[in-house]
C-alpha positions as CSV (number, residue, x, y, z in Angstrom):
1,X,-11.8,14.8,-2.2
2,X,-13.9,15.0,0.8
3,X,-12.9,14.6,4.7
4,X,-15.6,13.7,7.2
5,X,-18.2,15.0,4.8
6,X,-17.0,18.4,4.0
7,X,-16.3,19.6,0.6
8,X,-12.4,20.0,-0.1
9,X,-10.9,23.7,-0.3
10,X,-10.1,24.7,-3.5
11,X,-7.4,23.0,-5.2
12,X,-3.8,24.6,-6.1
13,X,-3.8,26.5,-9.4
14,X,-1.2,26.8,-11.7
15,X,2.5,25.9,-11.1
16,X,4.9,28.6,-12.2
17,X,8.5,29.3,-11.7
18,X,10.7,27.5,-9.3
19,X,12.5,28.3,-6.2
20,X,15.6,27.4,-4.9
21,X,16.3,26.4,-1.2
22,X,19.6,27.0,0.0
23,X,19.3,24.8,2.9
24,X,20.2,20.9,3.3
25,X,17.9,19.5,5.7
26,X,19.3,15.7,5.4
27,X,17.3,12.5,4.2
28,X,14.1,12.8,6.4
29,X,12.5,15.1,4.0
30,X,12.0,12.0,1.9
31,X,12.7,14.0,-1.2
32,X,15.4,16.3,-3.2
33,X,13.5,20.0,-2.0
34,X,16.3,22.1,-3.9
35,X,13.8,23.1,-5.9
36,X,9.9,23.9,-5.1
37,X,7.3,24.9,-8.0
38,X,5.8,28.1,-6.7
39,X,2.1,27.7,-6.3
40,X,-0.9,29.8,-6.1
41,X,-4.0,29.0,-4.0
42,X,-7.6,31.0,-3.9
43,X,-8.9,31.1,-0.3
44,X,-12.1,33.3,0.5
45,X,-11.9,34.6,-2.6
46,X,-8.1,35.7,-2.4
47,X,-5.3,34.4,-4.5
48,X,-2.3,33.7,-2.6
49,X,1.2,33.2,-3.7
50,X,2.5,30.5,-1.4
51,X,6.3,31.1,-0.5
52,X,8.7,28.2,0.0
53,X,7.6,28.6,3.7
54,X,4.2,26.8,1.9
55,X,5.7,23.7,1.5
56,X,7.9,23.9,4.6
57,X,4.6,23.9,7.2
58,X,3.7,20.3,5.4
59,X,7.1,18.8,5.5
60,X,7.7,19.8,8.9
61,X,4.6,18.5,10.2
62,X,6.3,15.0,8.7
63,X,9.1,15.4,10.0
64,X,7.9,16.4,13.4
65,X,5.0,13.9,13.8
66,X,7.8,11.1,12.9
67,X,9.9,12.1,15.3
68,X,6.8,12.1,18.0
69,X,5.8,8.6,16.8
70,X,9.4,7.2,17.1
71,X,9.5,8.7,20.3
72,X,6.1,7.1,21.9
73,X,6.8,3.7,20.1
74,X,9.7,3.4,22.5
75,X,12.7,3.8,19.7
76,X,16.3,5.2,21.0
77,X,16.8,8.8,20.3
78,X,17.6,10.7,18.4
79,X,14.5,10.5,16.9
80,X,15.1,12.7,13.3
81,X,18.2,13.6,11.4
82,X,16.4,16.8,10.8
83,X,19.3,19.2,12.1
84,X,16.8,21.9,13.3
85,X,14.5,19.5,14.6
86,X,17.3,17.9,17.0
87,X,18.5,21.5,18.0
88,X,15.4,23.5,18.7
89,X,12.5,22.9,20.6
90,X,9.2,22.4,18.5
91,X,5.5,21.1,20.3
92,X,3.9,18.1,18.6
93,X,1.9,18.3,15.3
94,X,-1.0,17.7,17.5
95,X,-1.8,19.8,20.5
96,X,-3.5,17.2,22.6
97,X,0.0,15.0,22.2
98,X,2.1,17.9,24.0
99,X,3.2,17.2,27.6
100,X,1.2,20.1,29.4
101,X,-2.0,19.2,27.5
102,X,-1.4,15.3,28.9
103,X,-1.4,16.2,32.0
104,X,-4.3,18.6,31.6
105,X,-6.4,15.3,30.0
106,X,-5.4,12.5,32.2
107,X,-4.8,14.2,35.6
108,X,-6.9,17.3,35.9
109,X,-9.6,16.9,33.3
110,X,-10.8,13.0,33.8
111,X,-9.4,12.7,37.5
112,X,-11.8,13.6,40.1
113,X,-15.3,14.2,39.8
114,X,-17.1,14.7,36.5
115,X,-19.9,17.1,37.8
116,X,-19.7,20.2,35.6
117,X,-18.7,23.1,38.2
118,X,-15.7,20.7,39.2
119,X,-14.2,20.0,35.7
120,X,-14.3,24.0,34.8
121,X,-12.9,24.8,38.3
122,X,-10.2,22.4,37.6
123,X,-9.2,23.4,34.0
124,X,-9.3,26.8,34.5
125,X,-6.9,26.7,37.5
126,X,-4.7,24.6,35.7
127,X,-4.5,26.8,32.7
128,X,-4.6,30.1,34.4
129,X,-0.8,29.0,35.3
130,X,-0.3,26.7,32.2
131,X,2.5,24.9,34.7
132,X,2.2,21.2,36.1
133,X,4.7,22.1,38.7
134,X,2.0,25.1,39.9
135,X,-0.9,22.6,39.8
136,X,1.1,19.8,41.8
137,X,2.4,22.4,44.4
138,X,-1.1,23.2,45.2
139,X,-2.0,19.8,45.5
140,X,1.0,19.2,47.8
141,X,0.2,22.1,50.2
142,X,-4.0,21.8,49.9
143,X,-5.0,18.1,49.1
144,X,-7.8,17.6,46.3
145,X,-8.1,20.4,44.4
146,X,-12.0,20.7,44.5
147,X,-14.4,24.0,43.9
148,X,-16.6,22.4,46.5
149,X,-13.8,22.9,48.9
150,X,-12.1,25.9,47.4
151,X,-10.7,28.8,50.1
152,X,-9.2,31.5,48.1
153,X,-7.5,33.1,51.1
154,X,-5.7,29.8,51.6
155,X,-4.7,29.2,47.5
156,X,-3.2,32.5,47.7
157,X,-1.4,31.9,50.7
158,X,0.5,28.7,49.2
159,X,1.2,30.8,45.9
160,X,2.4,33.7,47.8
161,X,4.8,32.0,49.1
162,X,6.3,29.8,46.7
163,X,6.3,33.1,44.9
164,X,8.3,35.0,47.3
165,X,10.5,31.9,47.1
166,X,11.4,32.6,43.8
167,X,9.0,29.8,42.4
168,X,7.9,30.5,38.8
169,X,4.1,30.0,38.6
170,X,3.7,30.8,35.2
171,X,4.4,28.7,32.2
172,X,6.2,30.7,29.4
173,X,4.7,29.2,26.8
174,X,2.5,32.3,25.9
175,X,1.5,35.7,27.6
176,X,-0.9,35.1,30.7
177,X,-1.8,38.6,30.8
178,X,-3.2,39.8,34.8
179,X,-7.1,40.7,34.9
180,X,-8.1,43.5,36.6
181,X,-9.4,42.3,39.9
182,X,-8.1,44.9,42.2
183,X,-5.6,42.5,44.0
184,X,-1.7,43.4,44.0
185,X,-0.1,39.9,42.9
186,X,-1.1,38.6,39.6
187,X,-1.6,35.1,41.3
188,X,-4.2,36.6,43.4
189,X,-6.0,38.3,40.3
190,X,-6.3,34.7,38.7
191,X,-7.8,33.3,41.6
192,X,-10.5,36.3,42.6
193,X,-11.0,35.5,38.5
194,X,-11.6,32.1,38.7
195,X,-14.1,32.7,41.7
196,X,-15.8,35.3,40.1
197,X,-16.5,32.9,36.7
198,X,-17.4,30.1,38.9
199,X,-19.9,32.5,40.8
200,X,-21.2,33.7,37.4
201,X,-22.4,30.2,36.7
202,X,-20.3,29.5,33.8
203,X,-20.1,26.2,33.9
204,X,-23.9,25.9,33.1
205,X,-23.7,28.6,30.9
206,X,-20.9,26.6,29.1
207,X,-22.6,23.6,28.9
208,X,-25.9,25.4,27.4
209,X,-23.7,27.0,24.5
210,X,-24.8,26.0,21.2
211,X,-21.8,25.8,19.4
212,X,-18.0,26.8,19.8
213,X,-18.1,30.3,18.7
214,X,-20.7,31.0,21.9
215,X,-18.7,29.2,24.0
216,X,-15.9,31.3,23.1
217,X,-18.1,34.3,23.1
218,X,-18.9,33.6,27.1
219,X,-14.7,33.0,28.1
220,X,-13.7,36.2,26.3
221,X,-16.1,38.3,28.2
222,X,-14.1,37.7,31.8
223,X,-11.4,40.4,32.3
224,X,-7.7,39.9,31.5
225,X,-9.3,36.9,28.5
226,X,-9.0,38.0,25.3
227,X,-9.2,35.7,22.0
228,X,-6.2,34.1,22.0
229,X,-6.6,33.1,25.8
230,X,-10.4,32.4,25.5
231,X,-9.7,29.8,22.5
232,X,-6.8,28.3,24.0
233,X,-9.2,27.7,27.4
234,X,-11.9,26.4,25.2
235,X,-10.1,24.1,23.6
236,X,-8.4,22.2,27.5
237,X,-12.7,22.1,28.2
238,X,-13.5,20.8,25.1
239,X,-11.1,17.6,26.2
240,X,-13.0,17.0,29.0
241,X,-16.6,15.3,29.6
242,X,-18.3,18.9,29.7
243,X,-18.1,19.8,26.0
244,X,-18.2,17.9,22.7
245,X,-17.7,20.4,20.1
246,X,-16.0,19.6,16.9
247,X,-12.7,20.9,16.7
248,X,-13.5,21.9,12.9
249,X,-16.0,24.1,13.6
250,X,-14.1,27.0,14.8
251,X,-10.3,28.5,15.5
252,X,-8.8,31.9,16.5
253,X,-5.3,32.7,14.9
254,X,-3.0,33.6,17.2
255,X,0.0,35.8,17.3
256,X,2.5,33.2,16.5
257,X,0.1,31.4,13.6
258,X,-0.2,34.8,12.3
259,X,3.5,35.2,11.8
260,X,3.3,31.8,10.3
261,X,0.8,32.5,7.8
262,X,2.7,35.8,6.5
263,X,5.9,33.9,6.1
264,X,3.5,31.4,4.1
265,X,1.4,33.9,2.1
266,X,2.2,37.5,2.6
267,X,0.4,40.4,3.6
268,X,-2.1,39.4,1.1
269,X,-3.8,36.8,3.9
270,X,-4.2,39.6,6.4
271,X,-8.0,39.2,7.5
272,X,-8.4,35.8,6.9
273,X,-6.1,33.9,8.9
274,X,-8.8,31.9,10.4
275,X,-9.9,31.0,6.7
276,X,-6.3,30.2,6.0
277,X,-5.9,27.8,8.8
278,X,-8.9,26.0,7.6
279,X,-7.6,25.6,4.3
280,X,-4.6,23.8,5.5
281,X,-7.3,21.2,7.6
282,X,-9.6,20.5,4.9
283,X,-6.8,20.4,1.9
284,X,-3.9,18.6,4.0
285,X,-4.6,14.9,2.2
286,X,-3.7,16.7,-1.4
287,X,-0.5,18.4,0.0
288,X,1.1,15.5,1.5
289,X,0.4,13.3,-1.4
290,X,1.9,15.8,-3.4
291,X,5.0,16.5,-1.9
292,X,5.4,12.6,-1.4
293,X,5.2,12.9,2.2
294,X,3.9,10.2,4.7
295,X,1.6,11.5,7.4
296,X,-0.8,9.3,9.2
297,X,-1.9,11.6,11.8
298,X,-2.8,10.6,15.1
299,X,-3.2,7.2,15.2
300,X,-5.7,8.0,12.0
301,X,-7.1,11.4,13.1
302,X,-6.7,14.1,10.9
303,X,-5.0,17.8,11.9
304,X,-7.7,19.6,13.1
305,X,-8.2,23.6,13.0
306,X,-6.5,23.6,16.6
307,X,-3.4,21.6,15.3
308,X,-3.0,23.5,12.0
309,X,-2.9,26.7,14.2
310,X,-0.5,25.7,16.2
311,X,1.7,24.1,13.1
312,X,1.4,28.0,11.9
313,X,3.2,29.1,15.2
314,X,5.8,26.2,14.8
315,X,6.5,26.9,11.2
316,X,7.0,30.6,12.0
317,X,10.0,29.5,14.3
318,X,11.2,26.6,11.9
319,X,11.3,29.4,9.0
320,X,13.5,31.5,11.0
321,X,16.4,29.2,10.4
322,X,15.1,27.5,7.1
323,X,14.1,30.5,5.7
324,X,15.7,33.4,7.1
325,X,15.0,36.3,4.4
326,X,11.2,35.1,4.6
327,X,10.0,38.0,6.8
328,X,7.1,37.8,9.1
329,X,5.3,40.4,11.2
330,X,7.4,40.2,14.7
331,X,10.7,40.1,13.0
332,X,11.8,37.8,15.3
333,X,14.8,35.7,13.7
334,X,16.3,33.1,16.3
335,X,14.5,30.2,18.3
336,X,14.8,31.1,21.8
337,X,14.5,27.6,23.2
338,X,16.6,24.6,22.7
339,X,15.6,21.2,22.6
340,X,16.4,19.4,25.9
341,X,15.0,15.9,26.6
342,X,12.7,15.6,29.7
343,X,13.6,12.2,31.8
344,X,9.6,11.7,32.5
345,X,8.1,9.4,30.0
346,X,5.8,10.9,27.4
347,X,2.1,9.5,27.9
348,X,-0.1,9.0,24.9
349,X,-3.9,8.8,26.5
350,X,-6.4,11.0,24.7
351,X,-10.1,12.0,25.2
352,X,-12.2,9.0,25.4
353,X,-14.9,10.4,23.2
354,X,-12.4,10.6,20.8
355,X,-12.3,6.8,20.4
356,X,-8.4,6.6,20.1
357,X,-7.0,3.6,21.8
């Protein structure tokens, strides 16, 4: 089986003993999950024994995408009968479908000048805070946010005043470390970092990058930007008209994904997390079919490496309830965020270059 001209990853090996799952997750599972066969896969030359969480990864993906499709079609909620999904908050299967990514694509990357300097400035300014309300605050106070008109002191004044008033400037989606740029306030340091990145001709260097890894290394070379943030920033820049890398080219496993991979395959997967993510992307059709699950993708677009990476994060959280006996790296046992429906409608507009209507 091939996808996009790429050979599929190694096929499943021998099916052995059956593993009981002691949780009734409702009819949306599509078939009885009282017993799942234990399976073994070979990835990067290693034989990995899969835990029950491996099959849960695929079932979670199918259920989460079905809920998304139901909601975006205008169907009344609730959009799933799965008890865990109904109570707890999970991101969408496709990173680009999530509310913050949708805002970045439609209101930041493709709105305004399409000169490379302006695209990079807007995307990085947004991503340093990763919070829609912070972007809207700056727009409300300063007008159009452009590199040409960037005044570091003016931006800093707006954010400092908001911070003193108790406004939360940063998203809690992931940790955003403060770069060491000589300022006392975190947001000031990020503004200084953005100024330094633009001053070093980052937009030109990104556009000249020969592949995704080269662009990733460019971003990682700046203070306070490690592997995880560099990869996340790169994905967002790649949504824009500036870059057009194949999302199947390169992936970096974040901390949450490493936890999910550990729960699926145990310690044997340590050190080959990127290869595991690639295996999941390349073998997705096989596993959805094996489990009798309906998964049509994002209007036909299959899961990409970044999506499979994110799904490991979400499976890690889901397994804290569905498989509390399976431990990861962090040792977390609870899902912190509860689901609550936001009043704003969910949009579904994607980068034009993807060809998704």
